[in-house]
C-alpha positions, -999 to 999 in steps of 0.1 A, spaced: 101 144 320 106 123 286 74 117 270 62 88 251 36 93 218 31 57 221 22 60 181 37 23 178 5 8 197 -24 33 180 -11 28 145 4 55 120 9 92 131 -13 120 116 23 132 102 27 98 88 -6 97 71 -3 134 62 31 129 45 26 90 33 -8 108 16 17 132 -2 36 107 -13 10 91 -29 -4 123 -47 30 129 -65 38 92 -75 3 90 -88 11 123 -108 41 108 -125 28 76 -133 -3 92 -148 14 119 -169 38 90 -177 72 109 -164 96 77 -170 95 51 -195 97 18 -184 91 -13 -213 71 -31 -186 53 -5 -175 41 3 -211 4 7 -213 -1 -3 -175 -23 18 -156 -12 19 -121 -32 28 -90 -14 36 -57 -42 34 -31 -20 37 -3 17 53 11 26 37 45 56 55 60 78 42 88 78 67 120 110 81 113 99 92 77 129 75 60 109 45 35 76 49 21 58 17 12 43 23 -19 10 -6 -23 3 -5 -61 -20 -22 -84 -18 -30 -117 -56 -20 -133 -72 -53 -134 -42 -68 -119 -26 -79 -151 10 -81 -152 13 -72 -113 44 -90 -107 64 -75 -135 49 -41 -129 63 -44 -88 95 -52 -106 96 -24 -127 86 2 -100 110 -14 -76 140 -8 -105 129 26 -108 124 35 -74 155 59 -74 146 73 -104 107 79 -87 121 89 -56 140 120 -75 109 131 -93 89 132 -59 124 149 -44 115 179 -67 81 185 -63 81 184 -24 98 203 4 111 178 30 140 177 50 146 140 42 128 120 9 121 90 19 132 58 0 108 39 -18 98 2 -17 68 -6 -41 46 -44 -33 20 -52 -44 -15 -43 -29 -32 -75 -19 -57 -64 4 -88 -72 -24 -75 -100 -27 -72 -112 11 -105 -98 18 -125 -122 -13 -101 -150 6 -119 -141 39 -154 -138 27 -154 -170 9 -138 -193 40 -161 -175 62 -191 -188 36 -177 -220 40 -199 -254 48 -170 -261 76 -171 -225 86 -209 -227 85 -212 -255 104 -193 -244 130 -213 -212 137 -244 -231 139 -230 -249 164 -221 -223 183 -253 -209 184 -272 -244 196 -246 -238 220 -251 -203 230 -290 -210 230 -287 -238 263 
């Protein structure tokens, strides 16, 4: 009898989360210690709040954000240019059967939250919410 875990519909597995966090920790350590040099990263403090792994653990999508959001696009490009080198650095620190490819993307979750919050507090939405409240009272 074949088993299907159904992880796709419930989010990442514990294994994906654990591997993602391990990769995140090592990448953060490498960036903090300045173990590689790129002129576009000089003086940039980069945080990696999350690493999302594909179910087969072959690709790690690293959410990154430079402190204060300064030169975010430049930092993202620099990290993606250095992805192979960083992958090699991480693989020396971890014992994994396969080291995932690294892809760096900007973490826009906070900006998205601010935009949604602004929309929810806009007069048009407040008017719609007020209209719904009076309709419910009838």
